Structure formats: C-alpha cells, structure tokens
C-alpha positions in Angstrom: 36.4 56.0 20.8 38.4 59.2 20.2 40.3 60.6 23.2 39.1 63.2 25.5 41.8 65.5 24.1 40.6 65.2 20.7 37.0 65.7 21.1 37.0 69.7 22.0 39.0 70.1 18.7 36.3 68.1 16.9 33.7 69.9 18.6 34.9 73.2 17.8 35.1 72.0 14.0 31.9 70.5 13.8 30.8 74.2 15.1 32.6 75.8 12.2 30.9 73.9 9.6 27.5 74.4 11.1 28.5 78.4 11.0 29.7 77.9 7.4 26.7 76.3 6.3 24.4 78.9 7.8 26.0 81.9 6.4 26.6 80.4 3.0 23.1 79.4 2.8 21.6 82.3 3.9 23.2 84.6 1.3 22.3 82.3 -1.3 18.9 81.9 -0.6 18.7 86.0 0.0 17.9 85.4 3.6 20.8 87.3 4.4 22.9 90.4 2.6 26.0 89.5 0.7 29.1 91.1 2.3 29.8 92.9 -0.8 27.8 94.5 -3.3 29.7 94.4 -6.4 29.1 97.3 -9.0 26.4 98.8 -7.2 28.3 101.7 -5.3 26.6 104.4 -7.3 22.9 103.6 -6.7 23.5 102.6 -3.1 24.9 106.1 -2.5 21.9 107.7 -4.0 19.9 105.6 -2.1 21.6 106.2 1.0 21.4 109.8 0.7 17.7 110.1 -0.1 17.1 108.0 3.1 19.7 110.1 5.2 18.5 113.4 4.2 14.7 112.4 5.6 16.3 111.3 9.1 19.1 113.9 9.4 17.3 116.8 7.9 13.4 116.2 8.0 13.1 116.6 4.4 10.5 114.8 2.7 11.8 113.0 -0.2 10.3 110.3 -3.0 12.3 108.3 -5.5 12.2 105.0 -7.5 14.8 102.3 -7.9 14.4 100.7 -11.3 16.4 97.6 -12.5 16.0 94.4 -14.1 14.9 91.6 -11.7 18.0 90.1 -9.8 19.8 93.2 -10.4 20.1 93.7 -6.6 17.6 96.4 -5.9 16.6 94.9 -2.7 20.3 94.3 -1.5 20.5 98.2 -2.2 17.7 99.1 -0.3 18.8 96.6 2.6 22.4 97.8 2.6 21.2 101.5 2.3 19.3 101.0 5.6 21.9 99.2 7.6 24.4 102.3 6.9 21.5 104.4 8.0 21.0 102.2 11.2 25.0 102.5 12.0 24.6 106.3 11.3 21.3 107.5 13.0 20.5 104.7 15.4 21.4 103.9 18.8 24.5 105.5 19.7 24.7 107.8 16.5 27.0 110.8 16.3 26.1 114.1 18.1 26.1 115.7 14.7 23.0 113.6 13.5 19.8 115.8 14.9 17.8 112.7 15.7 18.0 109.0 15.9 14.5 108.1 16.1 13.1 106.9 12.7 10.3 104.0 11.6 10.9 102.1 8.4 7.9 100.5 6.9 7.7 98.3 4.0 5.1 97.4 1.9 4.6 95.1 -1.2 2.5 95.1 -4.3 2.5 91.0 -3.7 1.1 91.2 -0.5 -0.8 94.9 -0.3 -3.4 94.3 -2.8 -6.0 97.1 -1.8 -4.9 100.4 0.1 -7.4 99.1 3.2 -4.8 96.3 3.6 -1.8 98.5 3.0 -3.2 100.8 5.9 -3.7 98.3 8.2 -0.3 96.8 7.7 1.4 100.4 8.2 -0.5 100.9 11.6 0.8 97.5 12.4 4.6 98.5 11.4 4.2 101.6 13.5 3.0 99.6 16.4 -0.2 101.7 16.7 -2.8 99.4 18.8 -5.4 101.5 18.7 -8.7 100.0 17.0 -8.6 101.3 13.3 -12.4 100.2 12.5 -14.0 103.8 12.8 -11.0 105.4 11.2 -11.2 103.3 8.3 -14.9 104.5 7.6 -13.3 107.9 6.2 -10.9 108.8 3.4 -7.6 107.0 2.9 -5.9 110.8 3.3 -7.7 111.2 6.7 -7.0 107.8 8.0 -3.3 108.0 7.1 -2.9 111.3 8.8 -4.7 110.1 11.9 -2.2 107.4 11.9 1.2 109.6 11.6 -0.3 112.1 14.5 -0.6 109.1 16.9 3.2 108.7 16.4 3.5 111.9 18.3 5.3 111.1 21.7 3.5 113.3 24.9 7.0 115.2 25.2 7.5 115.7 21.3 5.6 118.2 18.9 6.6 116.5 15.6 6.3 113.1 14.2 9.6 111.5 13.6 10.7 110.5 10.3 9.1 107.7 8.5 10.9 105.6 5.4 8.5 104.1 3.4 9.8 101.3 1.0 7.2 100.0 -1.8 8.4 96.7 -3.4 6.6 96.0 -6.7 5.8 99.4 -7.0 4.1 98.7 -10.4 1.5 96.3 -8.6 0.9 99.4 -6.0 0.2 101.8 -9.0 -2.8 99.5 -10.2 -5.0 100.1 -7.0 -8.1 102.1 -7.8 -7.4 105.7 -7.6 -4.0 105.5 -6.4 -5.1 106.7 -3.4 -1.8 104.9 -1.5 0.7 106.5 -4.0 -1.1 109.9 -3.8 -1.3 110.3 0.0 2.3 109.3 0.3 3.6 111.8 -2.7 1.3 114.4 -1.2 2.6 114.3 2.2 6.4 114.0 1.2 5.7 117.2 -1.4 4.2 119.5 1.2 6.8 118.7 3.7 4.0 118.2 6.8 5.5 115.4 7.8 9.4 114.1 7.2 8.6 110.9 5.2 10.8 109.4 2.4 9.2 107.3 -0.3 11.6 104.8 -2.3 9.9 102.5 -4.8 11.5 99.3 -6.3 10.4 98.0 -9.5 11.4 96.1 -12.6 9.2 98.1 -15.1 10.8 101.1 -17.0 7.6 102.4 -18.2 6.1 102.8 -14.4 5.5 106.6 -15.4 2.5 105.3 -17.9 0.8 103.6 -14.8 0.6 106.6 -12.7 -2.2 109.2 -12.8 -1.8 112.7 -13.6 -2.1 114.2 -9.9 0.2 111.2 -8.7 2.7 112.3 -11.2 2.5 115.8 -10.5 3.5 115.0 -6.6 6.3 112.6 -7.6 9.8 114.2 -7.7 10.6 112.0 -10.7 14.1 111.1 -9.1 14.9 107.7 -10.4 17.8 105.6 -9.5 19.1 102.9 -12.0 20.7 99.5 -10.9 22.0 97.8 -13.8 23.1 94.0 -13.9 27.0 93.2 -13.6 28.6 94.7 -17.0 31.7 92.8 -16.4 32.0 88.7 -16.2 34.5 89.3 -13.7 32.2 91.1 -11.4 29.7 88.3 -12.1 32.2 85.7 -10.4 33.0 88.4 -7.5 29.2 88.0 -6.4 29.6 84.4 -6.0 33.1 84.9 -4.5 31.5 87.3 -2.0 28.4 84.8 -1.2 30.5 81.8 -0.9 33.4 83.2 1.2 33.6 82.8 4.8 35.0 85.5 7.5 36.1 84.9 11.1 34.4 88.0 12.2 31.1 88.2 10.5 30.5 84.4 10.6 32.3 83.5 13.6 34.6 80.4 12.2 38.4 79.9 12.8 40.8 81.7 11.0 42.4 78.4 9.5 38.9 77.0 8.7 38.1 80.2 7.1 41.7 79.9 4.9 41.0 76.4 3.8 37.1 77.0 3.0 37.8 80.0 1.1 40.6 78.3 -0.8 38.4 75.5 -1.7 35.9 78.0 -2.9 38.3 79.8 -5.0 39.7 76.4 -6.8 35.8 75.8 -7.8 35.3 78.8 -9.3 38.2 78.7 -11.5 37.4 75.1 -12.7 36.8 75.2 -16.3 33.2 73.6 -16.1 32.0 76.0 -13.3 33.9 79.2 -14.9 32.1 78.2 -18.6 28.7 77.6 -17.3 29.3 81.2 -15.0 30.0 82.8 -18.6 27.0 81.2 -20.3 24.6 82.4 -17.5 26.3 86.1 -17.6 25.9 86.2 -21.4 22.3 84.8 -21.1 20.5 87.0 -18.8 23.1 88.3 -15.9 20.9 87.0 -13.2 22.8 86.9 -9.7 20.0 84.6 -8.4 20.4 81.7 -11.0 24.3 82.3 -10.5 23.9 81.8 -6.7 21.3 78.7 -7.3 24.1 76.7 -8.5 26.0 76.3 -5.1 23.0 75.6 -3.3 23.3 71.8 -3.6 27.0 72.1 -2.3 26.4 74.3 0.6 23.5 71.9 1.5 26.1 69.1 2.0 28.5 70.5 4.4 29.0 68.0 7.1 31.5 66.4 9.2 32.2 64.0 6.3 32.0 67.2 3.7 33.5 69.8 5.6 34.7 72.2 2.5 32.3 72.7 -0.9 32.6 69.7 -3.2 33.0 70.2 -7.1 31.0 67.3 -7.8 27.8 68.7 -6.3 28.2 71.9 -8.3 28.9 70.0 -11.6 25.7 68.2 -10.7 23.8 71.5 -10.1 24.9 73.0 -13.9 23.9 69.5 -15.6 20.6 69.9 -14.1 20.3 73.7 -15.2 21.9 73.0 -18.6 18.9 70.1 -19.3 16.0 72.2 -20.7 12.3 71.6 -19.8 11.6 69.9 -22.7 14.2 67.1 -22.3 13.5 66.6 -18.6 9.7 66.1 -19.9 11.0 63.3 -22.5 12.8 61.6 -19.6 9.5 60.2 -18.6 7.9 59.0 -21.6 7.2 55.2 -22.0 9.4 53.0 -24.6 6.5 53.2 -27.0 6.5 56.9 -27.3 10.3 57.0 -27.4 10.3 54.5 -30.4 7.9 56.7 -32.2 10.2 59.7 -31.7 13.0 57.6 -33.3 11.0 56.6 -35.8 10.2 60.6 -36.7 13.8 61.0 -36.2 14.4 58.4 -39.0 12.1 60.3 -41.1 13.9 63.4 -40.8 17.1 61.9 -41.6 15.8 60.2 -44.7 14.6 63.6 -45.8 11.1 64.0 -44.6 10.4 67.3 -43.5 6.7 66.8 -42.6 5.3 63.5 -41.8 1.9 61.8 -40.4 1.3 58.9 -38.0 0.8 56.5 -40.6 4.4 57.1 -42.0 5.5 57.1 -38.5 4.0 53.9 -37.5 4.9 52.3 -40.9 8.5 53.2 -39.9 8.0 51.9 -36.3 6.4 48.6 -37.7 9.1 47.8 -40.1 12.0 48.2 -38.0 10.4 45.9 -35.3 9.5 43.4 -37.8 12.8 43.3 -39.2 14.8 43.2 -35.8 12.8 41.7 -33.7 10.9 38.5 -32.8 7.6 39.3 -32.2 5.6 37.3 -29.2 8.7 34.8 -29.0 10.1 33.0 -25.9 13.0 35.3 -23.7 10.8 38.4 -23.6 11.2 40.1 -26.6 9.6 43.2 -27.1 6.1 43.3 -28.9 4.7 45.2 -32.0 2.3 47.7 -30.5 -1.2 47.5 -32.7 -2.1 50.8 -34.3 -4.9 52.3 -32.0 -2.6 52.0 -29.2 0.2 53.6 -31.0 -1.8 56.5 -32.1 -3.0 56.9 -28.4 0.7 57.3 -27.6 1.2 59.6 -30.7 -1.4 62.0 -29.2 0.0 62.0 -26.1 3.4 63.4 -27.5 1.1 66.0 -29.2 -0.2 67.2 -25.8 2.7 67.1 -24.4 4.1 69.5 -27.4 6.8 67.4 -28.6 5.2 66.8 -32.0 3.6 70.1 -33.6 0.7 70.0 -36.0 1.7 71.8 -39.2 -0.3 74.6 -40.4 -1.9 74.0 -43.6 -3.4 76.0 -46.8 -6.6 75.1 -45.2 -7.3 78.7 -43.6 -7.6 79.9 -47.3 -10.5 77.6 -47.5 -12.2 79.3 -44.3 -11.2 76.3 -42.2 -8.6 78.3 -40.4 -5.1 76.6 -39.4 -4.1 73.8 -37.0 -3.9 74.8 -33.5 -1.1 73.6 -30.9 -3.5 70.6 -30.4 -5.5 70.4 -33.4 -4.7 66.7 -34.2 -7.1 65.9 -31.2 -9.7 68.4 -32.0 -12.9 67.6 -33.6 -13.2 70.5 -35.8 -13.8 71.1 -39.5 -10.3 69.6 -40.5 -11.2 66.5 -39.0 -14.2 65.6 -41.3 -11.7 66.7 -44.3 -8.6 64.8 -42.8 -8.5 62.0 -40.3 -5.9 62.8 -37.7 -3.9 59.8 -38.7 -3.2 61.6 -41.6 -2.6 65.1 -40.3 1.2 66.0 -41.1 3.3 66.9 -37.9 6.7 67.9 -37.0 9.1 66.6 -34.3 10.4 69.7 -32.2 13.5 68.6 -31.0 16.9 67.7 -32.9 18.3 64.2 -33.7 21.2 64.9 -31.6 18.8 65.5 -28.6 16.6 62.0 -29.4 20.2 60.2 -29.3 21.1 61.9 -26.0 17.7 61.3 -24.4 18.1 57.2 -25.4 21.7 57.2 -24.3 20.7 58.7 -20.8 18.1 56.1 -19.9 18.8 52.6 -18.5 15.8 51.1 -19.3 16.1 51.2 -23.4 17.1 47.7 -25.1 20.4 47.7 -26.9 18.5 47.2 -30.1 16.8 50.4 -29.8 19.9 52.2 -28.6 21.5 51.3 -31.9 18.5 52.1 -34.4 18.7 55.8 -32.1 22.4 56.1 -33.4 22.0 55.3 -36.8 
C-alpha cells in the first residue's frame, strides 16, 4: 500500500495523464483546434479581415474559402472566429465600434432545403417566435423578418451577423438557390451588416451558381493549400501531439517528458518514412493525425507517455490494402486456388480458366498429401465445391474475368462478374472454361500465406516456390 506522502504525487500524475490524453485526442479527432496552424497564415489573415470588417465597420462582405479536403479550411474559419472573439467580444478595446454580433453556421450536409436552413437560422439567432405563418411567404421576406426581430428595443440597427456556409457546393444545389441569393443580395445592398463566408472543396463552384447569384457575389476567393514542405507536415503532427502547461493544464516536468517522447517518436525511421509517404501521396493532415489515435488512447498509469509500438501498429494497418484485408478472411480452399493461379503465372500463363486452376490444385494435393488418411490430413475437394470457392473469388474481385473478342460477334464483353452471369457468353463457353486473371501480385500471395497462422506447412512451402 503506498504511503500517504506518495499519494498526492500519484494523484497529480494521474491528473496530468488524463488531461494530456483528453487534449491530444481532442486535437487528433478535430474536436479541438491545433495550437498552431502551420502554413495557413495568409488565408487566416484574409478570412479574419473579411469577418472583422463586418463586425467593426458594419460592412457587407462575401467570400469563399477553397481548398482540398484535409487542407485546414474549417480550422482557418474557427481560428478567425476565435481571433474575432478575443478582439471584438466581451472586454474588447474601446476602438472597436461594437462588440455584439451573431454567428450562424450552416452545412450542405445538414440543411438540405431552404426551409430547414431558415428554421436553423432562427434557432441559432435565439428567436423563439413561432415561424409557421412566416414560412408561408417567400424566403426573402421570411429571412428579412427574422433579421428585424434581432433589433433590440433600444437599438435602431441589426447587429452584425456572420454566416459560415460549410459544404457550399451542396447548398448551391438547392432549387432556385434562394438561400444564397438572399444572403448575397443583403450583403451587397448593405441593408444589414452580414458577412457570408463559404467553405468548399470544389474549384468549379462558380459553374453551380445561377446568373443572378453570381451577380451579387463579390468573387472574393481565398485559397487554402496543403503543406508544400514535408517539414511543415511533420510540424502539424508535432503541434497536435505536444502538450502545454498553460493551455492543457499539465505540470511542467510532465510536459517536458511527454513532448520529448513525442519528438523521439516523430524522429523514428519507420514513422518518418510513413509520414513522408502520406505527404507524397495526398498531403491529408487528417490521415496523418489518425496514425497517433491508438497511441494516445492507450495513455494511462501504465503507459504515461506515447508508445512507438502503438504508432507502428497503426502504420501497419494503414499500409495494408483493402484487398489484402479481404483476403485475410478467405477459406483455406480459396487460398489454395489463389496459390494455384500464382503457380500458373510463374509457369508463363497470363490467362487461365477454372479447369486449369483446379488441375494445378489437384496435381499438387495428390502429389504431396494423403487423401482421407489417418492423422487429419487435408482432403482434396471435389470440383463442384472448388468451383463455388472460385466463384466467391470472382465476387470479391480477387479474380477478374477477361474481356474477349466476342464483342465483335455482338455478344458484348465480360463484365465484372460475368463468370456468374447467365448471358449469351454462358451458352457459348461454360463458366469453367472462361478465361480469368488474378488481380494480386505473386509477392502479395506469399505475404498473405505467411501472415496466416492456420495455413499448414506444406501449403506455406507451396506458396514460396
């Protein structure tokens, strides 16, 4: 039993671990912003300038934040709003004309119609009045009425309203685009100080807008780019994983040990190589941060710091292709048929049919195994059973039927699962004789066999031949 003098220290240490786990997981999952937005200073300044001019100078502004998914568009918007709150919120400087403004967030995924969007606008603006009679009229009249309700008894003007439109391209697919037209029209006419900042990943968004909507859009476009240097990509991970004494509430000595361990993990060869692979492939920061979720989830009294083993396990799962994950659950008979096709490929056959594959399988099994002998020896499956397993591989798209010249005869070409189809080709060539091709490399077949513990030794040797 620990002594009383050691218990407060242990309790403090457990509290530090809990706070670090909560803070790191929040940033990895995107629930909390990163302490530093690496390489996003320019779009952040432009977005903040657009919003702050509406709040401070009562301007009507419209703009669009454009960039690929995972580039940090939503993080830029949230950071701009946080900066605006610190400048124009409660306790703002006397030079700021007003400190009262509203923020309304809409998403094309959620607000699929203008009616739903209008109801949520009223909810976010804390308007409790029944809107049933108001929604009968036009969208513009209902929206103007909602803005007029914001006027307090002692004020003559409506406080600024900031509209953040996530998935802007989906909102542009609403019939008549009444929502976008009304917002842009009010911002352009300067009747009410509103700012409209859209967020989209489509660079061709202008083609989606109607002519009347385009005429009222300011065409102010802010581009957000993925990190251009691999060092910036690593700094994103470092910013998400590091803990801070002030913001995260952990002790100074714990923060130093935790951050030193993070730097050591990021410098590991396997981790650095995979981060470079993600950077070269797509530069998706969300995929990068997902690598460290398992390690952060395991933080506890036993694992007080991030462990490299958990990160390497996540890397192994990330590297494994979806096709190999499907193959990991195939039956032993299906695995033997795959090895048979691998043997035919190594023998020089670029295309083959079920009869050739089954003969290869039967020849090997007859030569190396005792059929129905004592001691639990493997059995040789009959042809109908093997054909069913072969059809399963076709359905999984591990085996692909080859296109034939029958299209020239008016019979078309083989589709994805044409081996199973009852079409004109079936009358000409039974499915046992239709030519197919294995869609994985011979090296992947060997890796698949070696990774499975239920494969007999003789099958392992066959696969490695």
